[in-house]
BANUSE-140379 format. One record per residue (C-alpha): residue number from 1; x, y, z. Coordinates in Angstrom, 3 decimals. Example, Ala and Ser with C-alpha at 12.3 -4.5 7.8 and 13.67 -1.06 7.14 Angstrom:
2
    k        px        py        pz
    1    12.300    -4.500     7.800
    2    13.670    -1.060     7.140
***
This chain:
583
    k        px        py        pz
    1    88.278   131.738    -1.953
    2    85.772   134.337    -3.137
    3    86.605   137.903    -2.042
    4    84.049   139.891    -0.081
    5    83.766   142.386    -2.951
    6    84.309   139.936    -5.859
    7    81.418   139.247    -8.307
    8    80.056   135.722    -7.417
    9    79.029   135.136   -11.033
   10    75.620   134.300   -12.497
   11    74.026   131.235   -10.810
   12    72.531   128.452   -12.729
   13    68.819   128.418   -11.442
   14    67.368   125.779   -13.514
   15    67.434   123.210   -10.749
   16    69.224   121.821    -7.642
   17    71.726   119.729    -9.513
   18    72.605   122.517   -11.923
   19    73.156   125.005    -9.034
   20    75.530   122.565    -7.226
   21    77.343   121.985   -10.568
   22    77.640   125.873   -10.922
   23    79.403   126.004    -7.515
   24    81.856   123.444    -8.523
   25    82.681   125.025   -11.817
   26    83.099   128.447   -10.269
   27    86.253   127.066    -8.687
   28    87.034   124.257   -11.138
   29    90.837   124.359   -10.324
   30    90.401   123.939    -6.616
   31    87.733   121.249    -7.180
   32    90.118   119.348    -9.466
   33    92.880   119.678    -6.932
   34    90.737   118.470    -4.090
   35    89.719   115.556    -6.201
   36    93.249   114.689    -7.104
   37    94.811   115.038    -3.669
   38    92.016   112.966    -2.045
   39    92.404   110.330    -4.710
   40    96.140   109.978    -4.199
   41    95.764   110.110    -0.392
   42    93.126   107.306    -0.390
   43    94.921   105.275    -2.972
   44    98.042   105.296    -0.855
   45    96.092   103.973     2.069
   46    95.142   101.016    -0.065
   47    98.669   100.564    -1.205
   48    99.944   100.263     2.413
   49    98.448    96.625     2.651
   50   100.334    95.726    -0.598
   51   103.735    96.964     0.908
   52   103.051    94.947     4.064
   53   102.388    91.802     1.993
   54   105.749    92.275     0.121
   55   107.496    92.695     3.491
   56   106.165    89.471     4.746
   57   106.571    87.429     1.575
   58   109.885    88.992     0.455
   59   111.513    89.804     3.742
   60   109.995    88.172     6.881
   61   109.014    84.694     5.615
   62   112.439    83.961     3.622
   63   114.355    85.823     6.308
   64   115.802    88.553     4.032
   65   116.675    91.287     6.453
   66   117.624    94.001     3.806
   67   114.234    93.232     1.824
   68   112.338    93.677     5.282
   69   114.077    96.951     6.026
   70   113.435    98.300     2.529
   71   109.862    97.459     2.585
   72   109.501    98.786     6.032
   73   110.942   102.138     5.132
   74   108.752   102.311     2.093
   75   105.669   101.851     4.437
   76   107.068   104.526     6.756
   77   107.814   106.981     3.801
   78   104.416   106.504     2.362
   79   102.783   107.012     5.693
   80   104.676   110.397     6.352
   81   103.789   111.528     2.810
   82   100.142   110.390     3.176
   83    99.830   112.272     6.339
   84   100.959   115.534     4.607
   85    98.495   114.759     1.865
   86    95.775   114.320     4.377
   87    96.434   117.905     5.668
   88    96.470   119.237     2.212
   89    93.163   117.320     1.373
   90    91.370   118.707     4.411
   91    92.571   122.247     3.782
   92    91.667   122.210     0.141
   93    88.103   120.817     0.759
   94    87.581   123.388     3.617
   95    88.346   126.143     1.108
   96    85.880   124.589    -1.443
   97    83.161   124.379     1.090
   98    83.778   127.960     2.438
   99    83.891   129.332    -1.114
  100    80.466   127.595    -1.818
  101    79.011   128.871     1.400
  102    80.162   132.680     0.915
  103    79.186   132.524    -2.797
  104    75.685   131.308    -2.042
  105    75.340   133.949     0.703
  106    76.501   136.553    -1.688
  107    74.069   135.576    -4.444
  108    71.060   135.202    -2.050
  109    71.787   138.614    -0.424
  110    72.162   140.255    -3.943
  111    68.854   138.526    -5.067
  112    67.186   140.002    -1.833
  113    68.646   143.455    -2.611
  114    67.557   143.166    -6.261
  115    63.823   142.141    -5.352
  116    63.664   145.189    -2.908
  117    60.147   145.741    -1.871
  118    58.826   142.929    -4.006
  119    60.777   140.428    -1.891
  120    58.205   140.361     1.008
  121    55.388   139.913    -1.694
  122    56.962   136.967    -3.425
  123    58.531   134.998    -0.647
  124    57.786   134.707     3.122
  125    60.446   135.903     5.658
  126    60.686   132.394     7.154
  127    61.663   131.120     3.593
  128    64.629   133.476     3.526
  129    65.702   132.776     7.192
  130    65.623   129.133     6.468
  131    67.741   129.588     3.407
  132    70.332   131.662     5.324
  133    70.404   129.511     8.556
  134    70.163   126.019     7.104
  135    70.158   125.607     3.367
  136    73.548   127.511     2.637
  137    75.439   125.205     5.063
  138    73.831   122.075     3.745
  139    74.721   123.043     0.283
  140    78.356   123.648     1.155
  141    78.808   120.419     3.159
  142    77.272   118.496     0.076
  143    80.249   119.420    -2.037
  144    82.358   116.967    -0.004
  145    81.548   114.640    -2.877
  146    83.962   116.590    -5.080
  147    86.957   115.272    -3.015
  148    86.415   112.269    -0.892
  149    83.443   111.133    -3.095
  150    85.385   110.891    -6.255
  151    88.438   109.523    -4.476
  152    86.215   106.885    -2.979
  153    85.252   105.673    -6.329
  154    88.822   105.893    -7.698
  155    90.269   103.927    -4.690
  156    87.425   101.347    -5.080
  157    88.720   100.658    -8.573
  158    92.411   100.629    -7.308
  159    91.557    98.090    -4.690
  160    89.701    95.922    -7.093
  161    92.719    96.086    -9.393
  162    94.984    95.047    -6.595
  163    92.729    92.028    -5.585
  164    92.650    90.929    -9.167
  165    96.398    90.196    -8.835
  166    95.595    88.081    -5.815
  167    92.395    86.375    -6.712
  168    89.882    86.685    -9.572
  169    87.185    85.432    -7.169
  170    87.856    88.263    -4.656
  171    88.028    90.876    -7.308
  172    84.731    89.925    -8.740
  173    83.016    89.864    -5.259
  174    84.342    93.473    -4.592
  175    83.264    94.714    -8.194
  176    79.625    93.285    -7.749
  177    79.244    93.934    -4.083
  178    79.528    97.653    -3.899
  179    76.976    98.441    -6.742
  180    74.594    96.020    -4.835
  181    74.911    98.063    -1.808
  182    74.183   101.166    -3.845
  183    70.964    99.652    -5.093
  184    69.893    98.727    -1.623
  185    70.232   102.157    -0.249
  186    68.849   104.023    -3.294
  187    65.267   103.926    -2.226
  188    66.204   105.339     1.119
  189    68.054   108.327    -0.465
  190    64.794   108.959    -2.564
  191    62.701   108.844     0.573
  192    65.087   111.124     2.383
  193    64.937   113.728    -0.390
  194    61.067   113.742    -0.196
  195    60.866   113.912     3.613
  196    63.646   116.573     3.686
  197    61.897   118.774     1.224
  198    58.719   118.655     3.168
  199    60.486   119.314     6.319
  200    62.213   122.463     4.950
  201    58.780   123.744     3.590
  202    57.194   123.261     7.044
  203    60.357   124.869     8.735
  204    59.950   128.001     6.588
  205    56.189   128.320     7.564
  206    57.013   127.907    11.124
  207    59.854   130.439    11.077
  208    57.606   133.040     9.536
  209    54.975   132.325    12.109
  210    57.543   132.930    14.804
  211    58.474   136.314    13.188
  212    54.737   137.274    13.114
  213    54.431   136.295    16.798
  214    57.376   138.233    17.890
  215    56.330   141.237    15.896
  216    52.692   141.415    16.931
  217    52.518   139.758    20.356
  218    51.448   143.031    21.971
  219    48.775   143.576    19.515
  220    47.549   140.049    19.723
  221    47.332   140.266    23.540
  222    45.421   143.403    23.304
  223    42.896   141.847    20.854
  224    42.639   138.666    22.863
  225    43.990   136.590    20.077
  226    47.184   135.364    21.632
  227    45.650   132.046    22.645
  228    44.439   131.348    19.042
  229    47.747   132.155    17.720
  230    49.576   129.921    20.230
  231    47.270   127.116    19.352
  232    48.217   127.443    15.546
  233    51.822   127.674    16.503
  234    51.556   124.587    18.631
  235    49.845   122.569    15.974
  236    52.545   123.735    13.242
  237    55.352   122.888    15.652
  238    53.958   119.487    16.423
  239    53.562   118.840    12.706
  240    57.289   119.892    12.116
  241    58.451   117.793    14.796
  242    56.589   114.712    13.362
  243    58.183   115.351    10.066
  244    61.431   115.814    11.600
  245    61.036   112.249    13.133
  246    60.305   110.901     9.537
  247    63.465   112.635     8.412
  248    65.486   111.228    11.315
  249    64.077   107.715    10.635
  250    65.282   107.760     6.966
  251    68.598   109.372     8.021
  252    69.219   106.819    10.769
  253    68.547   103.791     8.561
  254    70.658   105.325     5.788
  255    73.534   105.851     8.172
  256    73.175   102.501     9.910
  257    73.061   100.678     6.489
  258    75.982   102.814     5.328
  259    78.114   101.582     8.220
  260    76.571    97.972     8.585
  261    76.373    96.771     4.901
  262    80.022    97.602     3.970
  263    81.200    95.979     7.135
  264    78.968    92.933     6.526
  265    80.060    92.818     2.778
  266    83.864    93.161     3.531
  267    83.659    90.406     6.270
  268    82.372    88.071     3.503
  269    85.478    89.122     1.387
  270    87.853    88.409     4.461
  271    86.178    84.932     5.057
  272    86.694    84.194     1.406
  273    90.324    85.165     1.555
  274    90.940    83.044     4.660
  275    89.666    80.006     2.930
  276    91.694    80.594    -0.064
  277    94.716    80.888     2.218
  278    93.846    77.643     4.051
  279    93.604    75.950     0.670
  280    97.038    77.253    -0.272
  281    95.781    79.193    -3.164
  282    97.126    82.609    -1.649
  283   100.245    83.248     0.378
  284   100.279    84.483     3.940
  285   101.450    87.871     2.897
  286    98.585    88.040     0.278
  287    96.020    87.135     3.138
  288    97.401    89.954     5.121
  289    97.179    92.272     2.064
  290    93.500    91.218     1.331
  291    92.689    91.995     5.121
  292    94.366    95.244     4.760
  293    92.500    95.906     1.440
  294    89.227    95.183     3.127
  295    89.979    97.345     6.206
  296    90.871   100.247     3.772
  297    87.941    99.739     1.582
  298    85.462   100.260     4.435
  299    86.402   103.920     4.348
  300    85.673   104.517     0.537
  301    82.576   102.552     0.684
  302    81.340   104.516     3.667
  303    82.364   107.723     2.001
  304    80.451   106.878    -1.099
  305    77.325   106.263     1.035
  306    77.916   109.428     3.098
  307    78.397   111.639     0.029
  308    75.159   110.160    -1.290
  309    73.332   111.070     1.774
  310    74.787   114.622     1.749
  311    73.989   115.111    -1.922
  312    70.414   114.170    -1.274
  313    70.116   116.883     1.435
  314    72.251   119.199    -0.669
  315    70.018   118.963    -3.827
  316    66.870   119.689    -1.596
  317    68.605   122.850    -0.285
  318    70.022   123.852    -3.709
  319    66.525   123.511    -5.162
  320    65.166   126.137    -2.581
  321    67.940   128.403    -3.359
  322    67.530   128.137    -7.048
  323    63.853   128.691    -6.739
  324    64.544   131.870    -4.679
  325    67.165   133.147    -7.068
  326    64.738   132.657   -10.083
  327    62.282   135.176    -8.554
  328    62.052   138.336   -10.689
  329    61.454   141.911    -9.598
  330    59.022   144.245   -11.328
  331    60.493   144.699   -14.663
  332    60.377   147.769   -16.991
  333    58.730   147.533   -20.324
  334    61.090   147.799   -23.239
  335    59.388   151.060   -24.349
  336    59.230   152.633   -20.834
  337    58.503   156.270   -20.702
  338    60.306   159.112   -18.910
  339    58.449   160.638   -15.975
  340    56.845   164.067   -16.041
  341    59.424   166.966   -16.379
  342    57.909   168.786   -13.495
  343    55.778   167.982   -10.423
  344    52.479   166.464   -11.526
  345    49.211   164.962   -10.220
  346    49.340   161.472    -9.029
  347    45.806   159.878    -9.528
  348    44.618   156.397    -8.294
  349    41.277   155.734   -10.303
  350    40.510   152.595    -8.135
  351    40.058   154.819    -4.942
  352    39.580   158.223    -6.574
  353    42.548   159.760    -4.595
  354    44.229   162.638    -6.196
  355    47.568   163.870    -4.843
  356    48.048   167.495    -6.045
  357    51.645   168.522    -6.487
  358    53.112   170.947    -3.863
  359    50.416   170.198    -1.287
  360    50.230   168.220     1.911
  361    47.422   165.524     1.566
  362    46.167   162.971     4.045
  363    44.294   159.894     3.676
  364    41.907   159.005     6.633
  365    39.970   155.840     6.806
  366    38.701   153.480     9.549
  367    40.693   150.662     7.987
  368    44.498   151.496     7.884
  369    45.071   148.630     5.460
  370    42.956   150.330     2.837
  371    44.829   153.572     3.089
  372    48.117   151.452     2.981
  373    46.881   149.734    -0.206
  374    46.331   153.110    -1.903
  375    49.873   154.092    -0.889
  376    51.201   150.887    -2.433
  377    49.503   151.691    -5.725
  378    50.658   155.178    -5.720
  379    54.239   154.076    -5.163
  380    54.088   151.338    -7.805
  381    54.310   148.555    -5.316
  382    51.098   146.947    -6.630
  383    49.559   146.490    -9.964
  384    47.275   149.505   -10.746
  385    46.000   152.107   -13.266
  386    47.650   154.917   -11.318
  387    48.667   157.879   -13.528
  388    51.244   160.405   -12.966
  389    50.888   163.605   -15.029
  390    48.286   161.831   -17.086
  391    50.658   158.822   -17.990
  392    50.234   155.423   -16.472
  393    52.615   154.873   -13.665
  394    53.589   151.290   -14.739
  395    54.523   152.803   -18.283
  396    57.241   155.120   -16.589
  397    60.808   153.731   -16.162
  398    60.953   152.063   -12.747
  399    64.229   153.733   -11.709
  400    62.647   157.200   -12.254
  401    59.720   156.200   -10.150
  402    61.919   154.974    -7.353
  403    64.192   157.954    -7.580
  404    61.299   160.575    -7.372
  405    58.546   158.843    -5.388
  406    59.373   157.539    -2.012
  407    57.081   155.297     0.061
  408    58.073   155.739     3.882
  409    56.519   152.664     5.630
  410    56.267   153.064     9.519
  411    57.596   149.518     9.775
  412    60.482   149.929     7.301
  413    63.709   148.070     8.220
  414    66.442   149.801    10.258
  415    69.803   148.259     9.622
  416    72.546   148.088    12.136
  417    75.063   150.969    12.062
  418    75.590   154.486    13.458
  419    72.590   156.709    13.541
  420    74.093   159.007    10.854
  421    74.610   156.098     8.464
  422    71.048   154.829     9.232
  423    69.385   158.172     8.439
  424    71.683   159.022     5.463
  425    70.876   156.084     3.350
  426    72.884   155.525     0.231
  427    73.764   159.291    -0.051
  428    76.234   161.466     1.978
  429    74.696   164.461     3.719
  430    76.387   167.374     5.526
  431    75.756   167.918     9.257
  432    73.485   170.928     8.489
  433    71.134   168.744     6.382
  434    70.996   166.082     8.891
  435    70.455   168.531    11.777
  436    67.493   170.083     9.914
  437    65.763   166.741     9.245
  438    66.353   165.546    12.863
  439    64.708   168.875    14.084
  440    61.852   168.373    11.689
  441    61.222   164.946    12.908
  442    61.371   166.083    16.528
  443    64.149   163.657    17.093
  444    66.613   165.992    18.886
  445    66.158   164.308    22.020
  446    67.130   160.861    20.547
  447    70.445   162.403    19.232
  448    71.143   164.076    22.668
  449    70.245   160.899    24.577
  450    72.732   158.665    22.681
  451    76.389   158.701    24.103
  452    78.037   159.693    20.801
  453    75.041   161.491    19.161
  454    74.821   160.825    15.560
  455    77.807   158.642    15.604
  456    76.342   156.225    18.306
  457    75.515   152.642    17.173
  458    71.964   151.506    16.563
  459    71.187   147.876    16.705
  460    69.437   146.051    13.842
  461    65.738   147.100    13.508
  462    66.520   149.767    16.155
  463    66.244   147.289    19.095
  464    67.942   149.663    21.430
  465    65.296   152.426    20.625
  466    61.745   152.652    21.688
  467    58.908   152.361    19.304
  468    58.342   156.085    19.082
  469    62.033   156.745    18.637
  470    62.308   154.193    15.820
  471    59.335   155.831    14.052
  472    60.976   159.360    14.283
  473    64.285   157.931    13.041
  474    62.322   156.473     9.955
  475    60.919   159.908     9.332
  476    64.323   161.695     9.637
  477    65.504   159.194     6.914
  478    62.523   159.853     4.640
  479    62.937   163.745     5.156
  480    66.729   163.586     4.421
  481    65.992   161.775     1.242
  482    63.968   164.850     0.164
  483    61.955   163.138    -2.636
  484    59.882   164.955    -5.087
  485    56.891   162.882    -3.782
  486    56.796   161.609    -0.245
  487    54.041   158.987     0.616
  488    54.289   158.409     4.445
  489    52.273   155.480     5.986
  490    51.107   156.366     9.587
  491    54.248   158.590    10.286
  492    53.098   159.558    13.902
  493    51.032   156.476    15.086
  494    53.585   155.420    17.781
  495    54.006   159.112    19.287
  496    52.391   160.779    22.201
  497    50.102   163.646    21.417
  498    52.597   166.431    22.327
  499    55.322   165.044    20.089
  500    52.812   164.242    17.418
  501    51.539   167.796    17.331
  502    55.229   169.133    16.983
  503    55.999   166.535    14.149
  504    52.862   167.555    12.247
  505    53.665   171.327    12.275
  506    57.382   170.611    11.551
  507    56.479   168.161     8.775
  508    54.324   170.814     7.093
  509    57.231   173.367     7.252
  510    59.886   170.954     6.129
  511    57.830   169.752     2.939
  512    56.518   173.091     2.165
  513    55.975   173.308    -1.682
  514    56.739   169.657    -2.036
  515    54.226   166.926    -2.833
  516    53.502   164.882     0.319
  517    50.870   162.355     1.335
  518    50.345   160.914     4.851
  519    47.872   158.247     6.001
  520    46.529   159.045     9.400
  521    43.314   159.417    11.517
  522    44.944   161.548    14.185
  523    43.293   164.967    14.396
  524    46.545   166.545    15.462
  525    48.034   165.583    11.999
  526    44.977   166.109     9.933
  527    44.544   169.516    11.050
  528    47.893   170.472     9.574
  529    47.355   169.208     6.096
  530    45.996   171.052     3.051
  531    43.563   168.371     1.840
  532    42.042   165.376     3.521
  533    40.678   162.496     1.480
  534    38.102   160.392     3.516
  535    37.969   156.779     2.569
  536    35.146   154.424     3.066
  537    35.528   150.949     1.881
  538    38.746   151.930     0.051
  539    37.008   154.733    -1.952
  540    37.018   158.512    -1.590
  541    33.751   159.369     0.143
  542    34.714   163.212     0.715
  543    37.455   165.565     0.095
  544    38.202   168.804     1.868
  545    39.996   170.414     4.711
  546    39.943   168.932     8.128
  547    37.586   171.659     9.492
  548    35.214   171.222     6.339
  549    34.975   167.551     6.691
  550    34.288   167.863    10.505
  551    31.363   170.102     9.734
  552    29.858   168.228     6.777
  553    30.681   164.460     7.128
  554    29.317   162.729    10.215
  555    31.264   159.587     9.499
  556    34.526   161.576     9.311
  557    33.616   163.328    12.417
  558    32.939   160.028    14.368
  559    36.223   158.612    13.039
  560    38.319   161.673    14.144
  561    36.523   161.989    17.536
  562    37.189   158.214    18.260
  563    40.899   158.900    17.599
  564    40.850   161.920    19.730
  565    39.293   159.725    22.527
  566    41.923   157.034    22.196
  567    44.575   159.653    22.405
  568    43.140   161.164    25.544
  569    42.938   157.846    27.100
  570    46.547   156.968    26.439
  571    47.771   160.536    27.630
  572    45.248   162.293    29.789
  573    47.408   165.590    29.492
  574    46.864   165.561    25.812
  575    42.999   165.671    25.980
  576    42.824   169.462    25.585
  577    45.117   169.344    22.721
  578    43.079   166.550    20.896
  579    39.854   168.238    21.646
  580    41.232   171.623    20.413
  581    42.373   169.851    17.133
  582    38.963   168.197    16.629
  583    37.312   171.644    16.862
***
C-alpha cells in the first residue's frame, strides 16, 4: 500500500471514470493479482459441480469405489485450495481498497494545502467535509469491480462453457439471460447516479450550514436570528431527507432486482435441466452438475449487479473529487516581478488606504467586513489594483508576497498539537524568541495555566482554550513569524479592556520599525497607532492620529465613543480606561 510519505502521483481529474481508472493503474500489479485470484477462486467454485457429476456418473452409479474415492478427494482438495484462495482474494482486495482510500485522502489533503487561502473562496467547507467523510470511502469500495467484478464475468463464461458440454439449449439460455438482466437494471443505475449526485450536493450544502450554525450560534442568538437560521436549516434537512428517500428507493429496487432476477432466471435454467433429465437427454450426474452450476452462478451474477451499483455510486463520488482536484490556486504570471528590495508603501487605490513602511497603521470603520476586504486586497487574497513600492502587487511573484506580507486573521485555523508547534508554524524558533512573542501578545498566563507550558497539547481549533486565549495564541504565531508587513484583522476583539490595553502597548513595541496594519474600532488600540485611516463605505474619509480624528471628525468620534460604551458595558471596571483612551 501507499506509504504515508510516498508521492501519491498526479491524479487524472478529467472525470469520474478517469479518476477511478487512475486509482487502478497506480497499483496495476495488485489489481491484476486481485482479478486473477478472484477469477480462479470463483471458477473453482463453478468446477466443483462438475467434479460431483463425475463422482456420480463414474463412481456412484456404476459402483466403482476407486473412482468415487478419487473424485471425492479431488472435491476435497479443490475445496481446501479454494479456501486459501478466498483468504488471499480478500486480503488483496482489502489492500487495493485501502490504497485507493489513502491515496485519495493524500491528494485531497495536498490539494487543500496547495489552494491555501483560496480554498474557502472556491469551495464550501461542507463540500470538503462531504468528500472526506463519504466520497473517499465510496470510491474505495467501488474498486471491488477490479476483483470479484471481473471474476464474475470470467466465471459466467466458464459456466456457460461447462453447460455447453451438457446441453446447447441450457448454454444459450445462460448466455442470453444475463445480458437481459443487465438491460433491465441499466435504467435503474442511471437513475441512481442522478439521485445520488443531487443527494451529495444537498449534503454538502447542509454540512456547510451546520458549520456556520456551530460557529455563529452565539452571534445569531444575540441578533435574534437564531429562529430564522433554524427554519432554513429545517427546510434544507427536510429536502435532504426527501432526496435520501429517492436514493433509497432506487437502491432498494436495484438490490431487490439484483437478488430476485438472478434467482428467477436461474430457476428457469434448473427447470429446463430437470425436463431434459426426465426425457433422458442428460444423465442424473449432469442434472446435479447443472443444479450446482446454477447455484454457483447466482454468486457471479449478483456480484456483477452489485459492482454495477457500487460503480454508479463510485463515479458520482469520483466526479466530486476530480472537480475539487481540478481547482487552481492563484497562479503567478510567467513574467512575475521581484518585490521591492526594501520596505515600501502599500497602496490600495480602491479604498485610498496607504500603509507607510515602518509605521503602525489602523483601519477604523463601522463595518468590519469593509476593513477586512481592504486587508484581503493588500494581502493579495482578492483581485485588486494594489501597488507595493509602485508595482502592482499581482505582478510580483506570489511566493515573495506570501513570504513578506502576512495576513493574520482573527479566525485563522489552529491545528492540533503542542502549543509550541502551534505558534512556531513551519519554522523552528528558540525558547527566547517564543518567550518574547508570548509576552508581546500578553499570553504568559496561557502558558503558565497549561500543565506542561509550551509543550502542552492544544486541541484542533483551540477547543480547550477560551476565545480570548485563542486570539492571543494567533497573535503569538503572527508575531513569531516576524513578517516584513503584518496585516492583522481585529487582533484584540475578544479581549477584555485591561488585556487589550496591554496587548496594544506591547504590539507597538514588538513591531517597532516594522510595517504593521490592524483593523479595529477599539480606542485602546487606536490610541497606540501612528496613523488611523477612518473608513466610510469602504473608502478613506479621513487620515490622522487618534487624537486628531477625535477632534476633527464627528463620525469617527461617534464610532469610537460607541465602542468605548460597549467595552464599558462588558466590563464596568474598564470604563475609566476606555474613557481615558477616547480623550
